Structures are given as C-alpha cells and as structure tokens.
N, C-alpha and C positions, 0 to 999 in steps of 0.2 A: 404588832406585838408590844405589849405594855413593858416599859422599861423596868427590869427587875432590880431588886436591891439586896445587899448583903446583910445578913443577920447572923448573930452568934447564938447557937442553940446547944443546949446540953446534949451530949452524944447519946445519953440514954433515952432522950425524947425523939430520936431519929430512928427510922427503920427503912430497910432496903425494899424498894418497890419491886413487885414481880414483873413489872414492865421495864426494868432497867435494860438498857440496850446491850450491855456487855453480859453475856451469859457464860463465857469461857475464860479461864484464867490460867496462870502458871504458878504452881505451888512455890517454886523457888523464888520467883519474882515477888509473890505475895509476902514471903518471909523477909525479903530484903526491904520491902516497903514498911512492914511492921517494925523492923529494927530501926529504920531511919526515923519514923515517927517517935519511937521511944527515945532515941538519942537526941533528937532536936527539940522535942516537946511541943511541936506544933505541926499543922498541916501546911505543906507548901502550896496546895491548891484548894480552893473552896469546893464544897459539894453543890449539887443542883437539886432542888426539891420543891415540893408544893405542900403548904399547910393543909392539914385535914380539918374540915369545917363541921363534920358531923360524924356520928357513930361512936364506937368504943374508943377510937384513937383520936378523938377530937382534940385539937391543940397540938398534936405531934406533927412531925414533918416527914413526908414520904420522899425518900431519896431516889431520884432517877439517874443522876450522874454522880460518880464517885463512890459507888458501892464498895469497891475494894478498899478505899481509904477509910470508909466507915467501919467495915469489918475489922480492919487492922487496928483502928483506934479502940474499938470495943474489946478486942483481944488483949490489948495493952492494959486497959482498965481492969479487966478480969484478973490479970496477972499481977496487978499492983504497980505496973510501970508508969501509969498515969492516974491522976486524981479521979475519984468517982464523979466529981462535978465538972470534968473536963468538957470544954465547949468547943464546938467546931463551926467554922464559917460556912454558911449555906447561902447560895444565890437563890432567893425565893422567886419562883416563877408564878405567873397568874394561874395557870392551869396545867394539867398533865401534858396537853399537846405541846405547849411551849417548852416545858421541861424536857420532854423526849427529844425535841428538835435541837435544843441547846446541848444536851448530852451527846447526841450523835455527832454534832459539829465538833465538840470538844475532842472526841476520840478520832474522828475522821481526819482532822487536819493536823494531828500530831506529827512532828518530824523528828525521827530519831537523831540523836546527836552524832556528829561526825566522830569516828573513832579516834582520829588524830587529835581533835579538840578535847575529847574525853581524857586522853593521856596527858595532854598539856594542863588540863584543869586540875587533875590530881597533883601533878608536880607543883603547880602554882599554889595550891592550898598548903602543901607541905612546906614550901619555901617561905611563903609570906606569913603563915600562922605558926610556923615552927612546930607543926604537929608531926607525930610519928606515924608511919604507915598503919600501925595497929589502931591508933586513934581515929584516923580517917576511915579505915575499914569499918570500925564500929559505927561511926556516924552514918555511913551509907548502907549499912547492912550487908557489906561484902566481907570476904575473907581477906586476911592480910596478904596471902599469896596473890590474890587478884590485884590488889593495889600495887604490890611490888612488881607484878608483871606489867601493869600499865606504865609504871615508872621506867622499866626496861625498854618498853616500846617507845617511850618519849625520847630515848637516847639512841634510837636507831641511826644508822648511816643516813646522811641527808637524802640521797636519791630514793632510798627505801621509804623513809618517813614521808617524803613528798608524794610518793605513789600511794601511800595509805591515805593521806589527806585528800588526794584527788580520787579516792575510791577505785584506783586501778588495781589494787590488791586488797584481799580480804584481811580481816583481823587474824584469821588462822595462818595465812601466809606471812603476815608480819610477825606472829609469834615464832614461826619457823626461823626467820632471820634473827630473832631475838635469842635463839638457842646458843648463840655465841656473842660475847661482848666485843669481839674484834671487828671494829667498824670497817677496816680496810677489807677484811675477808667478806663481810656482808656486801659491800659495794662491788667487789669483784664477782661474787656469785650472782648478784642482781644483774650485772651487765651480761654475764655469761648466759643466763636463762631467758633474757628478754625476747629473743627471737626463736625460742624453742617451745616445744609442746608442753614442757614441764614448768613453765613460768608461774603457774598458779597451783602447783602441786607441792603442798607443805612437806610431804615425806621425801620427795626428791630433793628439795632445797636443803632439808636437814642432812640428807646423805652427802650432798656436795659440800656443805659446810664442814662435815665430819670426815671427808675423804683423807685417808692417810692417818687416821686417828683410831682410837679404841674407846669403848665405854668401859666404865669401871667394872661391870659385871661380865665382860668378855673373859672366857677361860684363860686366854693368854695374859690378860692384865692381872687376873687373880693368881696365876702362876708366878708372875714377876713380883707382885706385891707393890703397894703404893709407896712405901718408904724407899725401896730399892730403886723404883722408877724416878722418884724425885731426887734421890741422891745421885743418879746418873745424869741429872740435868733435865729431866722430863717436866713438861708443863701440864698443869691440870686446870681445866676451865669448868667451874661449877655453875650450872644453870639454876635459876631461881626455882625451876619446876622439877629439879632432879635431886637425887640423893647420891650416896657413895656408889651405888651400883650403876647409875646412869650418867654420872659425870663424865666429861670428855677428856681423854688423855691425848693431847695434841700431837706428841712426837711419836708417831707410829714406828719409826725406824728404831727408836730406843727400845720399845716394847718387843719388837721382833728380835733384836739382838740379845736382849736379856733372856727372853724365852728360849731361844736356841741354846744359850749357854747353860741355862738351868736344866734343860733336857739332856744335854751332853754330859753334864755332871751326874745326873741320875742314871744315864745309860752306862757310864763307866762303873758306877757302884753296882748296878744290876749285873753287869757282865762279870765283875770280880766275885760277886756273891753267888751267882747262879751257874757260872761256867759256860755261858753261851759262846758259840764260835764268833758271832758278830751281833751287835745290838745297834740298830739303825734308829735315827731320831726323826720323828715326824711332828713338827710344831703345829698340830691341828687336832681336832677332836675325832677325826676319822682317818682311816688309812685309804688314800686314793687307790682306785683299781689299777692305775698305771704303775704303781710301785710293786704290785704283787703278781700281776698276770703273767709276767715272763719268768718268775721264779720257778725252779724245778717242780716242787710239789709241797703240799702241806704235810707236816708231821703229826701223826695222831698220838696223843698221850696214852700211856699204858696204865692199866689198873694197878693199884698198889698190891703188895703181897699180903697174903692172909697171915694173921697172927698164928703162933704155934698151936694154941688151943683150937683156933678155928680150922686150921689145916687138919688137925687130928680128928675133929668132929666131921669134917668133910669126908674123910675116908670112911668113917663109920656110917654116914648117911648113904654114901654110894654103895657100900656093902649091903646095907639093909634094902635098898632099892633093887639091887641085883637079886637078892633072895626073894623079894616079892615077885619079880619078873619070872624067875624060875618056877615059883609056885603057881603062877598064872598060866604057864605055857600049856599045861594039860587041860585047862578049862576053856570055855568059849570066850570068856571075858573076865575082867577083874570083878571081884566081889565088891559090894558097897564099902565094906570095911577096908579093903585094900586101896580103893580109890581115895577114900578119906585119908588114909595114912600116907599115900603117895603125895597128895596135895599138901599135907602138913609138913612132910619132909622137904618138898620143894620150897615151901614158904620159909622154912628155917634156913635152907641153903641160900636162898636169895638174900635173906636178912644179914647173913654173915659175910656176904661178898663185899669187897671194898666199893664204896659209893663214889669216890673221887678218883679220877685218873690224873696222872702227872707224867711229865717227861722224865725219862731216866737220865742219869748223868751222861751216858753214852749218847743219847739223843740230843741233849743240850750241847754236847761238844761238836756236833755237826749241824747246828741249827742257827737260823737267822731269826732274831727277835726284833720287835718294833716297840719303841717307847713313844707314847703319844700323850695328849693332854685330855683328862676327863672333864666332864661338865662342871666340876667343882674347882677346876684349876690346879689339879694335882697330876704329877707324872704317873702314867699308868702303863703297865706292860700289856700289850695287845694279846688277845686270847689265841690268835693263830700264830703258828711257828712254821718256818719253811726250811727245807733242806738246803744246806750250803752248796751241795752238788747233787746232780740228778742221779739217784741210785735206783731208778725204776727198773733198769735193765738187770739189776742184780738181786732184786727183792723176791723174785720167784712168784710174785703175785699175778693176778689176772691182768692181761692187757686187752686192748680193744679187739685184737684179732681173736683172742680166746673166747670172746662173747658172741661170736658168730658161728655159723655152721662151718664144719671142716671144709666143705666144698666151696664156701664163699659165695654161694648163689644168692641173689636177691630176687626171690620169686614170691611176690605178694599174693599171687593166685593160690599158693599152697595153703593159705589160711582157710580159704573157703572150701578146699578140696576135702578136708577131713570132716568126718561126720560129727554130730553134736556130742556123742559119747567120747570122742577123742581117741578112737581105737583104729581108725583107718590109717594104714601106712605108718603106724607108730606115732602120729602127731596128734596134738590136742588143739582144737579150734575153740576160741572164746566166742561167747555170744556178742552180738553187736552192742547190747546194753553194757556188758562188762567192759568192753573195749572203750566205750565212751566214758565210763566212770573212771577207768584207769587214766584216760587222757585228762579228765578233770583234776584228778589228784596230782598228776605230774605237773599240770599247769599251775596248781596252787603252789607247789614247791618252787617252780621257776619264778612266779610272781612275787613270792616273799623275798627271794634273793635279789630280784631286780629292784624292788621297793627299798631295800636296804643298801643299795649301791647307787646313789644319785648320779655319780659320774658315768657309770655304765648306762643308767636309764637315759641320761641326756644324750649320750652317743647313739643309743638305740633309737631314741625319738627323732634325732636329726636324720639318721640314716633312713628311717621309714618315710619321713616326709619328703626327702629329696628323691628317694627311689620312686615313690608314687608320682611326684611332680614330673619326673623325666619320662614316665610312662613305662618304665622297666619293671615296676613292682605292682602293676595293676592286678596281677593274678598270683595266687599262692602266698600272699603276704598275710600271715596270721596275726593281724593287729587291727584295732579300731582306734586310730590315733586321736580321734576327736575327744578322747578321754571319757567317752561313754563306756559304762561297764560292758564287757563282752557278754553276749547272750549265752545263758547257761545251756550246755549241750544236753543235759539231762534235767527234765522238768521236775521240780520238787526235790532235787538232790541236796542232801545235807551232809557235810563232811565233818569228821572228828579227827582228822589227821593232825600231826604236829605242825605241819605247814599252815593248816587252817587256823589252829589256835595261835600260831605266831602272827598270822595276818591280823587277827582280831586284836592282839596285843599291840601290834604296830599302829593300827587305826586309832586305838584308844590313846596313844601317845601323841597324836597329831594336835597342833595348836588350832583350836576351833573358835576362840573368842572373836576373831575378826568377822565371823559369819553372823554375829548377833545383830549387826546394824541393819536398819530398815531399808536403806537405799543402796542401789548397786554402786553408786559413787563412794558412799561411806565404806562399804565392804571392800571395794578396790583399794582405797587409801589405807585402810586398816591392814589389809593383806600385804601391801607394799612395805608397811612399817615392821613386819616380822623380821627377825634376824635371818641370816643366811641359812643356818641349820634348819630352821622351821620351814622356810620356803623350799629348801632342798628336799625335805621329807615329803612335802606336798607334790614336788615334781616326781619323786619315785612312786608315790601313790598313784598319780594321774597316769603315768606310763604303764605301770604294772597291771592296773585293773583293766586295760584294754586288750590284754593278750587272750586270744581265743584258745579254747581247748580243742586240740586236733588229734584224733586217734592215730596211733602209729601206722605209717604206711600211706596216710592220706596226704594230699598236697599241703605243704607248709609244716608238716610234723618234723621233717629233717632240720628245718631252720630252728625250731624250738629246741630240738636236741642239741644243735650246735651252740645255741646261746647258753644252755645249761652247762655244757662242757667248758665253754669259755669262762663261765663264772666259777668253775670248779666245784659244782654241786655233787656231794657224795650222797646219792639217793638212798643207799643202803642204811646210812645213819639216820635218815629222816623218815623213811617209810618202811614198814614191815607189813607183810600180808597177814591179815587177821580173818577170823571167821566172818565178821561183819562186812569188811570191805573187799573180801576176795573169795575165801573158800566156800562160803555159803552159795556163791554163784556158780560153783563148779559141780559137776556130777561126781558121784563116788568113784567111778573109774579114773576120772581126771586126777582126783586127789591121790588115789593110790599110785597113779603113774608118777606123780611128783615124789612120793615116798620112795619109789623104786629108783628114781633119778638121783635122789640124795643118798639113800642107804642101801640100794640094791634090792634083790628079791627078798632077802631076809627081813628087811624093814617093812616091805610091802606086805609080806605074809603075816607079820605080827599084827597088823591092823586090818587085815582083809575081812574079818568078821564083824568089825565095828559098824554101828549104825551111822547113817550119813551125818546126823547132828554131832555125835561124839567124835566122828572122824574129823570134822571141820575144826572142832575145839582142839583135838590132838595136833592137827596140822599147825594151828596157830602157835601152840606151845613149842612145837618142833622148830619152826622157822624163826621163833624168837629166842631160841637157845635155852628154853626153860625146861628141857628134859635131860635126863642123864643119858648120854650117848657117847660113842667113840669120838675122839677129837677130830678125826677126819670128817665124820658125818656131820658133826656140829659146825665145823668150818664151812662145809658146803651149804648147809642150811642157812647160816647167817649171811653168807655172801650172795645167796640167790635172790634174784628179782625177776619179774616178768620183763622181757625186753621193752615192753611199752612204758615201763617206769624208769628206764635207764637213760642217762645222758652220755653221749660220746660222739666224737666227730664222724665215726664211721658206722653209727648205729643204723640198722635197717631191719625190715621184716625178715624173720627167719625163713630158711628154705623148707621144702617139704620134709626133708630128712631130719630136721632139728626139732628137739623138744622145746617146749616153752621155757623161757629163762635163758636160753642160749647155751646150756650145758649139753654136750653130746655124750655118748656112752663112754668114749675114751677119757673125757675129762672127769666123768663120774668115778672112774677107776684111779684118778690121780688127785686125791684130796689135798695133797700138799701144795698143788698149784692153784687150788681154789680158795685158799685161806686168805681173805682180804681183810676181814673186819675183826678177827679174833672173837672174844666172847662179849665184847662191848657193843651191844646192839641198841642201846638206849638212844633216844632222840637227842641230838645236840642242843646246846643252848640256842635260844632265838637270837639271830644276829641283831646287833645294836642298830636302831634306826638312826638315819643320818640326822 
C-alpha cells in the first residue's frame, strides 16, 4: 500500500462515496457530532478519500471514511455555522481499495471510552478550564443534564465508582446509585446487593436507596405539603434528573406522622359536620379489605325527596296512567296513542325523580365512615358507609334462607325435570345456553370486584396456588391462575352489562407505557419501576381475568358464589334482567309465570294477550321498576333475580317446588319481606381501581 498523505480540501469539493463502509447511523449521535463540529470549528479526525481523475467530478474527492463527519460539516455550512470555504483534512488514498480498507480499520478498531474515564474527563475540563456545565455541553453536543449527570457519577462512593471503572456495573446501574448524593448510603446498598440477584437491577437499587422515604408526587407527601414536612425537620434530596414530583423525601416516619395527623383533623371536621357515628382514618389511597369485611353491613343511601311541585305532578301522572289502564281493560291491547302517551308519562316521571341518593341524618347517626387520601393528596370521604351495629335481624329484608325453597332441598335434578315451556310441576327450566350466559354475566360481576380489591385478589391467588400445589384443589377449582384469560363459555358472546362496562373502564385505567419497550428485559425493568398502586392494579387484573364462568349447580359454582358473598357484591344493584339479556330467551309462559310470581294472577292476566316481543319489553320495564304498580309488586320486582345471578354463602340450585328466582308462593304474598332495594335499581358507580 502506498503511503497516503493528508490534504486540506474544500468541504464543498468532497462527496460521500456509495461504497462507504458505514451504511447505518444514529440520528441523535449525528446531531451531537454536528454540534461538536460547530462549537469547535474543526474536525477532530481526518476523512479518508480518493481524488477523482476523470468524469464530471474530476478534481473532487470521493469520501470512503468519515461520511458522517462530512455530512455534519456540510449541514453546518448550509446553516451558516461554518464558512462556505471551510476546509476538511482528508487522508488521500491511492485507490478505492486502499480507501475502503483504511475506513474499515478505522471503524473496526475503535474502542469506546470507559464510562468512568468519561465522567472524570468532564470534571477535569470544568475544573481546569473553569467552564460551566452548559458550556461543556454545547461544545460536545450534549444536554446540560447529561453533563451534570456525569459529574454526579464522578462523585459516586468509592466502591461504586471503582466497579464502574472495572465495568462490573453498567452506566445505568451507576445512575441508579447516583439517585442519592449520600455516599454512605450508596456504599451500604452496594455492599448489600453484591451477593444478590438484584445487584445489576437499577430499579431495585433505587428502591433500596429510597426505602423508608417518599417521592414528592406520593399522595401522602402531597397531603402533608413540602413546607410542613421541612418545618417538621424532614430532609429532601433533589436528584439532577428529578423535579418536585420525583424528589426524594428521606424521613418517611415524619411523612407518616403528619399524614395521620392531617387525616385525623379532617375526620373530626367531617364527623362534626355530617353527624356520623364514627369516622375512621385510613392513611392510604384505598380501603383495605381487612378493614371492612368484618363490619356488619353496608348502608345504602336513600333517594332525596321530591319537590312539592314534582310530588303534585307525580300524583297527576299516576292518576292519568290509572285512567288509561282502566280504558284499556276492555280492549285486547293498548292503542298506539295510549302506548305513546304511557311512554311519555313514564319519561316525565323518570326525569323528575331525584338523581342522587344520600344518607339520611338517621343513617349517618348509626354509620361508620372512612376518610382516606385521594390521588391528588386530598382527604376524601370513602363512598361506602357501614352500620355501627348489625341490624339485619331487624330490617325485615330478605335473608339467605328466604332465597331458597321452603323445604330447603338441594335437588339439581329438578332443573331438567321441567319441560321447556316451564309448566311441568309449576317449575321453569332454563335452556343450557341461557344458564351459560347467566354464568358469564355473574362472573363478569365477580371479576370486576376482584380486580378492584388487590388485597383480596392477592389472598385469592395465594390460596389457589397453594391449594393446587398440595393436590387438594386439582378438581373443581374455577380458576386458571397462569393469568391466561379464562375460555369463554359462550362463543361469540358480547355483554353490555354494567360490570362489563366497568371492566372496560378498569382496563383503560391500567398503566401500559412499560409494555412499549422492545425487549423482555426492558419491559420487566419498566414494570418494576411502576408505583405500588399501578402494580397492584395489574395484580387485580391478572387474577380476575382467570376466573371461569361456571353455571349454577356445576362443580366450582358454589365457590364463586362464596367469593361474591365475601366481597359483599349486591347483584341486584349491578344487574337487572332485560329483554336482550334474559327475557328474549324465555318462552311466553315462562315470562307470564314471572308476572304471576311478582303480582299474582291479576298481573299475569293483564299481559296474557300480549305478543312475545311486547311481553319481553314489558317485563324489562316491570323488573326495572319503570312501571306504575303497587308498592309491594314493585318491591318484589326490584329485588328479584334468578338464583344463578345471586351471591350468598348458602346459595344452591332450587328444588322442584321452587320457582326461578327463589320466591315461593308464600313469599309472593308477603311483599313487605321482599323489599330489599326500594326504588333505586340503577347500577352503582364503578369501584375505584386500586
């Protein structure tokens, strides 16, 4: 190879060869190179090229090595950062073969700088040249934050910096140690993790460094307030890479104490203002299941009273509806005009009904309330209230025994004994498809509540795993704990229940950014970096989606019912039978049987001549409380559910003598015992995700 020589050539007389050995680059690295050339005014390395001896480009230089440097130089010339006659040093090779070989060697034998040396070099430039971090950053095409970060790393604890210099830890692990300026703490954690699996896990190192502390965006920290925390002697460590929301509050015990005091003050004010019997403090963003599962029962708010004008109008509407009913008794059906008027009157009646329910002063006087912290760091009264004493024996409502056949028999065979029209022996038999769909809807309701109670989900998950590991739960366990979604029992089934909508809302609230990384390692690290609430929400999601839909009476269904009872799910408030999800699947005699069950022969006779489609629509309105009816009939309709949709410790398949829903003839004659829900049959608010 002929010895090459260096020549200075106008940048505009150079062009990048299509045979340049480097064909891929990094836009961010190219930008840094361009900024460095503009700041320094020269190229740190020469280019490698061959002079063109013939053709249109005769006299120009074809660049085989340093194409990135040439392109960055030309970009600076175009932008005015360099003079148009800027010259670049070029190592002139004899021919293309020599130029390609030299370019390959130049790229092949490059050695990246040791990260520890890099950190020390930045510190040396700043100390010797008295440059600011911003000036150094501009010179090297970096951000000021990057330079400050390297300076922080240059001041790591000695054992940590030595490990970085020896390449025993990566730059990301070093940054994790740099999240605190406390060198003693750095050295202590470094020693702690050396023999552990997490020694190279940046997120675990940050967690250990932050143990016993809070970040500024934590709801407890926001509740306490920065000024109050500092006034109480709290210390704050500000990271170069953080802001007020991610700064570290080191003295966790001070945060805990001040948060408890702030909530207690809020609880006293709420109790004095609202009149609750007791207000309990929970210094967290959710109420643990362990604090409520032993309480007697939840108290349901009552709808507010109608205004005097609305009450007067209600009387007028009921009188007009009664007149229309009397006029229609002699005809086979309502006229189109009567149907239109009835619907208009019902719409008007619904519009004037109070939309919000609230506890009465008497209810508050016997209620336990909880004050917690919301996501914005404000004291918040929890939505659920609990009775101070168990009054279930005095409320005259339905208990578990009332929901079973009077004889108490558990005869699953009775379901198949009735014919499809539901008229054999007075019982109604559902189709297999309907029973499967009811199981799906019931499981949706259970899954939503499991997903919104991470502590319950965790307990459930541990139990299922241990039970299967010991061999005692290998049969009848209705769960797929691998977190694979349970197989749909009904192919192509699409639900539109309140629980299904709640599940969609819950999934939309899950933190998904961690899943955008390309490698499993990066996704794992990003997931570990989520806060406790975000990971707890994923736990609830993972456990809840495994639950199988099991029709009532099949193996495993009693366990699902038991879980729902333990969660205190009020299925009546979450699910109502509609034409789409229930009545369209019944025969006309089945629906009329339900009308007789709720309102006796008079109600059944009133709708006996209706077509099947109209009957299903009428049944939907009746069981939603959207028709004018006697209070006892309305109460029975609003509290009725198929047994397949109920949760209770003693729930089981009805006997041959029982009608679906668990109401026998005697109970149908005692409406005052059946009134559980009152007139409020609207779906409750979706539980807050953990």
